[in-house]
Structure formats: C-alpha cells, structure tokens
C-alpha positions in Angstrom: -35.2 4.4 -25.0 -33.4 5.0 -28.3 -30.4 3.0 -29.3 -27.7 5.6 -28.6 -29.4 7.4 -25.8 -27.5 5.5 -23.0 -24.2 6.7 -24.4 -25.4 10.3 -24.4 -26.7 10.0 -20.8 -23.3 8.8 -19.7 -21.5 11.6 -21.6 -24.0 14.1 -20.0 -23.7 12.8 -16.5 -20.0 11.8 -16.3 -18.6 14.3 -18.9 -17.0 11.6 -21.1 -17.5 8.1 -22.6 -15.3 5.7 -24.5 -16.6 3.2 -27.0 -14.7 0.5 -28.8 -16.1 -0.6 -32.1 -15.1 -1.4 -35.7 -14.0 1.7 -37.6 -16.7 1.3 -40.2 -19.3 2.1 -37.5 -17.5 5.3 -36.3 -19.3 7.7 -38.6 -22.7 6.3 -37.8 -22.1 6.4 -34.0 -20.7 10.0 -34.1 -23.7 11.2 -36.2 -26.1 9.5 -33.8 -24.4 11.2 -30.8 -24.8 14.6 -32.4 -28.5 13.8 -33.0 -29.0 12.6 -29.3 -27.5 15.8 -28.1 -29.7 17.9 -30.3 -32.8 15.9 -29.3 -32.3 16.4 -25.5 -34.5 19.4 -25.0 -34.3 19.2 -21.2 -30.5 19.5 -21.3 -30.7 22.5 -23.8 -33.2 24.2 -21.4 -30.9 23.6 -18.4 -27.9 25.1 -20.3 -29.9 28.2 -21.3 -31.1 28.8 -17.7 -27.6 28.9 -16.2 -26.2 32.3 -15.4 -24.5 33.1 -17.7 -26.0 30.6 -20.3 -23.8 27.6 -21.2 -23.0 26.3 -24.6 -22.4 22.5 -24.6 -20.1 21.1 -27.3 -19.5 17.4 -28.0 -15.8 16.8 -28.5 -14.9 13.6 -30.4 -11.5 11.9 -30.6 -10.9 8.7 -32.6 -7.9 6.5 -32.0 -7.9 3.1 -33.8 -11.1 1.4 -32.9 -11.9 3.6 -29.9 -14.1 6.7 -30.0 -13.8 9.1 -27.0 -16.7 11.5 -26.5 -16.4 14.3 -24.0 -18.6 17.3 -23.2 -17.0 20.8 -23.3 -19.1 23.4 -21.5 -18.4 27.1 -22.3 -20.2 30.1 -20.9 -22.0 32.1 -23.5 -21.2 35.7 -22.7 -22.1 37.1 -26.2 -25.8 37.1 -25.6 -27.6 40.3 -26.3 -29.6 41.8 -23.4 -32.3 44.4 -23.4 -30.0 46.9 -21.7 -27.3 46.7 -24.4 -29.7 47.5 -27.3 
C-alpha cells in the first residue's frame, strides 16, 4: 500500500477526510492526494460506468494546520453520443 492511499480510501468511501499536519507538508500531501485519485483506475471505471457518467472532483480546504478533503460528484451530461453526431 502506498503512503497516502489510506487517506484516499477514506475520502472515497466516506466522502471526506481531515488531516492535521504542519503547514510545510500541506503542498506535498495535496499533490499526493491528486496523484492517488488519478492512479485509482477502478474508481475511474466505476465513475464512467454510471448512468449518466460521473465526474469526481477532489475539493480541498486548508485552515491553519488542518487540511479537509472532500469528494464532489457531478454528473457528466456533456458526453457526446452516437445519436447526436
């Protein structure tokens, strides 16, 4: 298991996660969370198979030493279908 994968799993299952750490590590943790989201091919496939397909966006809020991650799901209604061409 990768170092930041447990945090991504919590965000993915519960929809949110809060981490308290020194501010100098915030940029690194945020970058790692974006990377974990991008590496999760199973989750990307699940989102694309929904009807209509879902776009998952990682929302980040920083307050002092706390980073709050939340997952925002949005339906992707702009996809082109064969009938619309």
